[in-house]
Legacy VTK file of the C-alpha trace (Angstrom):
# vtk DataFile Version 3.0
C-alpha trace
ASCII
DATASET POLYDATA
POINTS 507 float
-9.176 16.654 -1.395
-6.877 16.232 -4.407
-4.347 13.483 -5.032
-1.460 15.577 -3.715
-3.099 15.561 -0.296
-3.265 11.763 -0.125
-0.074 9.826 0.675
1.242 8.430 -2.639
-1.956 9.619 -4.344
-3.964 6.875 -2.596
-7.348 7.931 -1.211
-7.944 5.230 1.398
-11.429 6.528 2.189
-12.568 6.289 -1.451
-11.181 2.761 -1.725
-12.895 1.776 1.521
-16.199 3.194 0.262
-15.863 1.354 -3.050
-15.132 -2.075 -1.560
-16.964 -1.780 1.786
-19.601 -4.357 0.831
-17.540 -6.566 -1.471
-17.479 -9.470 1.008
-21.019 -10.858 1.395
-21.907 -11.504 5.028
-18.874 -9.562 6.258
-18.406 -5.967 7.316
-15.463 -3.693 6.641
-13.930 -2.894 10.047
-10.624 -1.314 9.028
-8.861 0.243 6.040
-5.294 1.514 6.044
-2.247 2.163 3.910
0.233 -0.722 3.853
3.564 -1.547 2.274
3.429 -4.422 -0.229
6.712 -6.374 -0.395
9.027 -6.129 -3.405
12.542 -7.557 -3.633
15.282 -5.955 -5.694
17.219 -8.942 -7.033
20.733 -8.838 -8.511
20.821 -11.907 -10.766
23.624 -13.648 -12.610
22.206 -15.291 -15.739
23.738 -17.885 -18.040
22.897 -16.660 -21.531
23.615 -17.599 -25.110
25.069 -14.520 -26.779
24.903 -14.132 -30.541
27.838 -12.319 -32.121
28.977 -11.806 -35.719
31.749 -14.295 -36.614
35.149 -12.576 -36.632
36.687 -12.786 -40.151
39.550 -15.074 -39.082
37.155 -17.571 -37.498
34.791 -17.393 -40.472
37.529 -18.152 -43.017
38.960 -20.915 -40.823
35.514 -22.553 -40.658
35.081 -22.229 -44.430
38.481 -23.853 -44.988
37.550 -26.752 -42.718
34.197 -27.037 -44.493
36.056 -27.354 -47.844
37.928 -30.418 -46.534
41.120 -28.981 -45.078
41.269 -31.272 -42.078
44.651 -30.372 -40.554
45.556 -27.097 -38.791
48.720 -26.733 -40.882
46.725 -27.088 -44.095
44.296 -24.403 -42.925
47.203 -22.098 -41.996
48.879 -22.608 -45.392
45.593 -21.994 -47.232
44.922 -18.784 -45.339
48.548 -17.640 -45.466
48.668 -17.133 -41.709
50.969 -18.227 -38.934
50.421 -21.733 -37.659
50.234 -20.592 -34.009
47.471 -18.049 -34.729
45.421 -20.541 -36.710
45.754 -23.234 -34.044
44.508 -20.704 -31.430
41.464 -19.862 -33.594
40.674 -23.543 -34.177
41.032 -24.209 -30.448
38.463 -21.450 -29.741
36.095 -22.951 -32.308
36.490 -26.341 -30.642
35.529 -24.865 -27.252
32.379 -23.298 -28.755
31.553 -26.729 -30.271
31.633 -25.397 -33.822
34.612 -27.590 -34.838
35.561 -31.066 -33.643
38.016 -33.840 -34.457
36.438 -36.586 -36.530
37.952 -39.979 -37.429
37.911 -41.928 -40.682
35.862 -45.089 -40.640
38.677 -47.376 -41.918
42.064 -46.117 -40.824
41.011 -44.125 -37.717
42.913 -40.997 -38.709
41.591 -37.832 -37.091
40.767 -34.688 -39.047
39.024 -31.356 -38.423
35.334 -31.112 -39.310
32.431 -28.789 -38.650
29.839 -29.904 -36.148
26.131 -29.483 -36.881
26.261 -26.389 -34.673
29.258 -25.136 -36.646
27.434 -25.581 -39.954
24.495 -23.611 -38.548
26.859 -20.927 -37.233
28.537 -20.610 -40.642
25.211 -20.415 -42.486
24.000 -17.637 -40.164
27.417 -15.950 -40.063
26.948 -15.608 -36.291
28.601 -17.207 -33.316
26.611 -18.391 -30.271
28.525 -18.391 -26.999
27.413 -19.113 -23.413
28.211 -16.157 -21.147
27.404 -14.886 -17.656
25.279 -11.751 -17.619
24.313 -9.612 -14.605
20.904 -7.964 -14.352
18.811 -6.392 -11.571
15.064 -7.105 -11.491
12.116 -6.439 -9.182
10.380 -9.480 -7.708
6.949 -9.404 -6.075
7.070 -10.860 -2.567
3.429 -12.023 -2.622
2.710 -13.114 -6.202
6.296 -14.481 -6.467
6.885 -13.197 -9.975
9.212 -10.782 -11.735
7.477 -7.422 -12.163
8.068 -4.156 -13.976
7.669 -1.116 -11.731
6.920 1.988 -13.785
6.985 5.463 -12.185
5.941 4.029 -8.846
7.226 4.981 -5.417
9.259 2.228 -3.800
9.874 2.590 -0.082
12.505 1.240 2.272
11.423 -0.383 5.565
12.611 2.740 7.410
10.342 4.898 5.228
7.346 2.818 6.291
8.297 3.050 9.959
8.699 6.821 9.718
5.272 7.104 8.077
3.664 4.641 10.501
2.602 2.372 7.622
2.317 -1.383 8.365
4.505 -3.809 6.401
2.839 -6.759 4.695
5.332 -9.649 4.930
6.365 -11.600 1.871
5.050 -15.140 1.526
7.186 -17.135 2.031
9.049 -14.609 4.169
12.357 -14.840 2.289
13.867 -13.776 -1.050
13.580 -16.254 -3.923
16.222 -18.849 -4.712
17.455 -19.124 -8.341
15.049 -21.924 -9.303
12.079 -19.742 -8.237
12.956 -16.984 -10.722
11.299 -17.853 -14.068
13.792 -17.808 -16.951
11.174 -16.538 -19.389
10.420 -13.527 -17.185
14.041 -12.318 -17.032
14.808 -13.080 -20.681
12.824 -10.090 -21.958
14.528 -7.762 -19.483
17.957 -9.096 -20.428
17.191 -8.631 -24.132
16.205 -5.004 -23.551
19.334 -4.257 -21.550
21.609 -5.709 -24.265
19.810 -4.025 -27.170
22.266 -2.298 -29.499
25.152 -4.455 -28.352
25.565 -8.209 -28.645
22.209 -9.902 -28.807
21.026 -12.610 -26.446
19.528 -15.576 -28.233
18.200 -17.098 -25.013
18.633 -17.197 -21.247
19.719 -20.697 -20.316
19.467 -20.451 -16.527
19.517 -18.219 -13.476
22.916 -19.009 -12.012
22.650 -17.115 -8.725
20.789 -14.466 -6.733
22.996 -11.801 -5.178
22.374 -9.731 -2.068
18.739 -8.702 -2.204
17.195 -5.420 -1.114
13.780 -5.377 0.571
11.481 -2.642 -0.710
7.765 -1.888 -0.580
5.207 -0.306 -2.841
2.154 1.374 -1.337
-1.207 -0.365 -1.216
-4.306 -0.600 0.955
-5.430 -3.347 3.333
-9.154 -3.808 3.950
-10.045 -5.842 7.036
-13.435 -7.582 7.049
-15.172 -9.337 9.913
-18.088 -11.749 9.974
-20.563 -10.550 12.603
-19.010 -10.532 16.077
-16.963 -13.680 15.433
-13.206 -14.189 15.099
-13.609 -14.773 11.344
-11.443 -11.956 9.956
-10.270 -11.635 6.340
-7.842 -9.172 4.795
-8.189 -7.977 1.196
-5.154 -6.266 -0.327
-5.544 -3.493 -2.896
-2.798 -2.464 -5.298
-3.127 0.269 -7.903
-6.829 0.665 -7.131
-7.811 -2.970 -7.737
-8.225 -5.986 -5.511
-5.408 -8.511 -5.708
-6.847 -11.928 -4.995
-3.396 -13.500 -5.358
-2.015 -11.135 -2.714
-4.938 -11.764 -0.367
-4.643 -15.542 -0.772
-0.885 -15.455 -0.079
-1.456 -13.252 2.970
-4.125 -15.618 4.331
-1.932 -18.668 3.661
0.966 -17.124 5.573
-1.150 -16.657 8.739
0.286 -13.147 8.847
-3.032 -11.773 10.125
-2.478 -13.708 13.345
1.218 -12.772 13.629
0.446 -9.094 13.032
-2.254 -9.204 15.675
-5.075 -8.277 13.310
-7.544 -10.817 14.716
-6.589 -9.863 18.271
-7.000 -6.168 17.461
-10.517 -6.794 16.159
-11.567 -8.755 19.242
-9.849 -6.362 21.659
-11.575 -3.403 20.036
-14.947 -4.867 21.048
-13.870 -4.858 24.679
-12.290 -1.401 24.390
-15.493 0.169 23.082
-17.547 -1.469 25.857
-15.095 -0.289 28.517
-15.183 3.243 27.111
-18.975 3.322 27.513
-18.848 1.792 30.983
-16.247 4.304 32.193
-18.616 7.152 31.362
-21.443 5.431 33.232
-23.805 5.493 30.256
-26.925 3.327 30.333
-27.626 2.304 26.779
-30.747 0.817 25.237
-30.269 -2.322 23.118
-28.090 -1.975 20.046
-29.769 -1.931 16.636
-30.030 -5.274 14.853
-26.845 -5.876 12.785
-28.793 -6.810 9.623
-30.798 -3.586 9.756
-27.668 -1.525 10.344
-25.934 -3.211 7.409
-28.882 -2.578 5.086
-29.035 1.132 5.923
-25.258 1.467 5.665
-25.416 -0.066 2.185
-28.051 2.512 1.223
-25.737 5.300 2.428
-22.791 3.827 0.493
-24.874 3.606 -2.694
-26.041 7.207 -2.231
-22.437 8.380 -1.792
-21.425 6.669 -5.021
-24.361 8.329 -6.770
-23.137 11.757 -5.585
-19.629 11.060 -6.880
-21.022 9.872 -10.226
-23.261 12.955 -10.529
-20.325 15.273 -9.872
-18.212 13.478 -12.469
-20.972 13.674 -15.090
-21.630 17.361 -14.503
-17.993 18.342 -14.069
-18.781 19.924 -10.706
-16.035 22.412 -9.724
-14.264 21.963 -6.393
-15.655 23.914 -3.466
-14.141 25.242 -0.262
-15.419 26.030 3.195
-15.645 29.798 2.701
-17.031 29.954 -0.816
-18.827 26.740 -1.808
-19.517 26.384 -5.502
-23.144 26.212 -6.664
-23.835 22.545 -7.506
-25.713 21.341 -10.581
-29.351 20.196 -10.098
-28.332 16.561 -10.652
-25.741 16.857 -7.877
-28.290 18.536 -5.576
-30.743 15.681 -6.122
-28.044 13.070 -5.428
-26.939 14.898 -2.272
-30.542 15.040 -1.064
-30.798 11.283 -1.541
-27.610 10.917 0.484
-28.967 13.106 3.293
-32.154 11.026 3.326
-30.162 7.784 3.529
-27.989 9.176 6.328
-31.109 10.341 8.200
-32.565 6.822 8.027
-29.300 5.466 9.409
-29.366 8.056 12.203
-32.877 6.955 13.157
-31.180 3.981 14.811
-30.544 5.412 18.304
-27.565 3.187 19.187
-25.287 1.246 16.856
-21.743 -0.028 16.635
-19.316 1.776 14.344
-15.913 0.654 13.084
-12.597 2.186 12.039
-13.617 3.447 8.558
-16.744 5.075 10.026
-14.845 7.466 12.299
-13.054 9.886 9.904
-16.288 10.719 7.988
-18.016 11.402 11.307
-15.240 13.781 12.337
-15.472 15.529 8.986
-19.241 15.725 9.363
-18.794 17.226 12.837
-16.743 20.136 11.479
-19.211 20.722 8.647
-22.490 20.377 10.572
-21.863 21.576 14.144
-23.617 24.865 14.897
-23.737 25.215 18.706
-21.171 22.932 20.313
-18.432 20.504 19.346
-16.497 18.416 21.863
-13.512 16.233 20.963
-11.613 14.141 23.504
-8.492 12.532 22.035
-5.345 11.493 23.958
-2.971 12.173 21.068
-2.640 14.777 18.331
-0.749 14.284 15.075
-0.033 16.538 12.107
-1.229 13.790 9.749
-4.782 14.359 10.998
-4.787 17.956 12.226
-3.602 19.265 8.874
-4.150 22.616 7.186
-7.622 21.593 6.027
-8.797 20.674 9.536
-7.327 23.834 11.076
-9.106 25.916 8.448
-12.402 24.163 9.172
-11.923 24.753 12.891
-11.405 28.469 12.290
-14.502 28.658 10.069
-16.526 26.916 12.782
-15.360 29.421 15.389
-16.085 32.375 13.126
-19.620 31.052 12.713
-20.051 31.155 16.501
-19.861 27.461 17.406
-18.287 26.613 20.778
-15.461 24.114 20.351
-13.708 22.177 23.107
-10.751 19.833 22.646
-9.404 17.784 25.559
-6.206 15.908 24.871
-3.019 14.533 26.384
-2.051 11.518 28.423
0.880 10.909 30.769
4.077 12.898 31.146
4.414 15.420 28.279
8.199 14.918 28.181
7.731 11.156 27.695
5.013 11.502 25.040
6.475 9.982 21.888
3.908 11.741 19.742
5.166 15.095 21.026
8.755 14.190 20.157
7.860 14.877 16.542
8.418 18.537 15.582
5.391 18.652 13.271
3.088 17.465 16.071
4.472 20.042 18.481
3.910 22.716 15.834
0.247 21.685 15.505
-0.268 21.912 19.272
1.276 25.393 19.318
-1.006 26.468 16.487
-4.100 25.195 18.318
-2.964 27.026 21.457
-2.662 30.237 19.447
-6.174 29.787 18.030
-7.495 29.181 21.566
-5.877 32.472 22.672
-7.475 34.250 19.706
-10.970 32.807 20.326
-10.956 32.723 24.121
-14.739 32.807 24.468
-15.340 30.118 21.827
-12.449 27.655 21.841
-11.036 25.701 24.783
-7.920 23.627 24.121
-7.012 21.807 27.326
-4.375 19.191 28.092
-6.013 16.661 30.423
-2.912 14.581 31.007
-4.717 11.435 32.102
-7.354 10.630 29.513
-7.842 7.385 27.675
-11.284 8.558 26.587
-12.095 9.097 22.917
-15.304 11.095 22.612
-17.017 13.150 19.928
-20.126 15.239 20.633
-21.851 17.319 17.942
-24.630 19.651 19.153
-27.460 17.401 20.339
-27.356 15.569 17.002
-25.029 12.685 17.824
-22.122 11.572 19.935
-19.571 8.774 19.695
-17.839 6.983 22.552
-15.043 4.922 21.071
-11.528 3.491 21.163
-10.666 5.667 18.154
-8.049 8.411 18.603
-9.869 11.213 16.798
-6.919 13.526 16.304
-4.145 10.986 15.731
-5.579 8.542 13.194
-2.537 6.968 11.461
-0.432 8.610 14.143
-0.574 6.123 17.012
2.949 4.661 17.338
1.838 1.732 19.494
-0.413 0.112 16.897
0.143 -1.370 13.494
-3.136 -2.713 12.217
-5.813 -0.942 14.219
-9.406 -1.930 14.639
-11.081 0.911 16.485
-14.713 0.423 17.450
-17.226 2.604 19.172
-20.866 3.301 19.891
-22.765 5.928 17.906
-25.717 7.547 19.748
-28.485 9.910 18.666
-30.398 10.000 21.966
-30.441 13.654 23.095
-30.503 12.941 26.880
-27.543 10.584 26.566
-25.677 13.089 24.371
-26.194 15.773 27.018
-25.002 13.385 29.718
-21.809 12.556 27.826
-21.145 16.225 27.113
-21.646 17.374 30.698
-19.490 14.632 32.222
-16.598 15.430 29.905
-16.948 19.189 30.323
-16.565 18.750 34.078
-13.213 17.085 33.454
-12.212 19.877 31.069
-13.131 22.534 33.637
-11.239 20.738 36.406
-8.107 20.411 34.240
-8.279 24.108 33.288
-7.910 25.320 36.864
LINES 1 508
507 0 1 2 3 4 5 6 7 8 9 10 11 12 13 14 15 16 17 18 19 20 21 22 23 24 25 26 27 28 29 30 31 32 33 34 35 36 37 38 39 40 41 42 43 44 45 46 47 48 49 50 51 52 53 54 55 56 57 58 59 60 61 62 63 64 65 66 67 68 69 70 71 72 73 74 75 76 77 78 79 80 81 82 83 84 85 86 87 88 89 90 91 92 93 94 95 96 97 98 99 100 101 102 103 104 105 106 107 108 109 110 111 112 113 114 115 116 117 118 119 120 121 122 123 124 125 126 127 128 129 130 131 132 133 134 135 136 137 138 139 140 141 142 143 144 145 146 147 148 149 150 151 152 153 154 155 156 157 158 159 160 161 162 163 164 165 166 167 168 169 170 171 172 173 174 175 176 177 178 179 180 181 182 183 184 185 186 187 188 189 190 191 192 193 194 195 196 197 198 199 200 201 202 203 204 205 206 207 208 209 210 211 212 213 214 215 216 217 218 219 220 221 222 223 224 225 226 227 228 229 230 231 232 233 234 235 236 237 238 239 240 241 242 243 244 245 246 247 248 249 250 251 252 253 254 255 256 257 258 259 260 261 262 263 264 265 266 267 268 269 270 271 272 273 274 275 276 277 278 279 280 281 282 283 284 285 286 287 288 289 290 291 292 293 294 295 296 297 298 299 300 301 302 303 304 305 306 307 308 309 310 311 312 313 314 315 316 317 318 319 320 321 322 323 324 325 326 327 328 329 330 331 332 333 334 335 336 337 338 339 340 341 342 343 344 345 346 347 348 349 350 351 352 353 354 355 356 357 358 359 360 361 362 363 364 365 366 367 368 369 370 371 372 373 374 375 376 377 378 379 380 381 382 383 384 385 386 387 388 389 390 391 392 393 394 395 396 397 398 399 400 401 402 403 404 405 406 407 408 409 410 411 412 413 414 415 416 417 418 419 420 421 422 423 424 425 426 427 428 429 430 431 432 433 434 435 436 437 438 439 440 441 442 443 444 445 446 447 448 449 450 451 452 453 454 455 456 457 458 459 460 461 462 463 464 465 466 467 468 469 470 471 472 473 474 475 476 477 478 479 480 481 482 483 484 485 486 487 488 489 490 491 492 493 494 495 496 497 498 499 500 501 502 503 504 505 506
């Protein structure tokens, strides 16, 4: 999958794989795209502008500097009208370049240059305080002015339309003037005024205008310690972990407000209920430490495959005509298969949100005899062109595929209100008509079940919506958990029970 196929060029799966074991003693239970808060701030700055001294002001200052202490004397010396000269001297008084001094003995007042005026005359420039308007971007988590270069910025509505959770700012408000560092906006102001009058310095941020709330895309990784309520969220921006973001997020207690902890705990119950509803008798689950060790071996093997492909410049492959891999890649892939086989030796184990999409991908690649998917909802974000193509390849190879989907009244199904989702359903119906003896696509109408069965190799009973990942409108942060089984009798039992429902709904 290339960057164009990932929203905003962000491959969530690759990021999840890279950081899956970055929290010692904790397990990655969820990974999803999020919006990271950015404010667009219209600022009014008080700045010192540096301008060349106009000739009239320069000569007036020189006259005063030579000892002409009365406005009329300056006007006579310059040969100008008294009114014009008085106006110039008044301006110089306001800029604190000229002031009225008094003699020590008689108390008479006379015009004189201030220290600032002497400096102005020596530099032949005039420094004047002015208001200056500028618009900057301000990070809602790190609370600093930032430069956003060639990066997508999204409105809250964009995130809602894409079903991407919003990470709240911390604190959850725009900054006040004193929170905007003067040094940070000075460079931006200098750049904006380049070629015109120069800004010697920014004296203060006078005010913050009406702000605009925006977001830039990132990734949230949710970790959990064992089966406890200890849940931590790590935020990723531009491919790297942002400890400052994560600390601000934790400090804000946003994980509780967004229901992340509750989602994690509820997912435990949901996966247990899913197993109980099917009436499956399971042997004891594998020990968590052993599962974690074997999962780490699989993750390391996956990274080795990626590294081998990068070193050898392996060309991209496709489902119909896979490219011949280099020997180094073959060896790395064999190590990966061995690591995955050792993981599959565990007959029953818990799996978490990031584990599900790779299992679905594996199902389409490895199934040879039968593939069963039960998923209440279907979304175009998941059932994309790549998945449809893989389904067709599977059917051409002779594998029997069954998809049971749908819950509740079709007219009230919010997922089906989206034209793209309806188009995907129509396409799957057309494929079912084309492959009548191999593909059954049946709307059940009443299923909460989420099941995946691949041959007699493995099955998953879960709370994970296989065909609407990222497409469930009722959830923000999702922690979907399930049970992964490799026991052939249990796999057959799960398959047969669900096929009975499919057959009944088809009548």
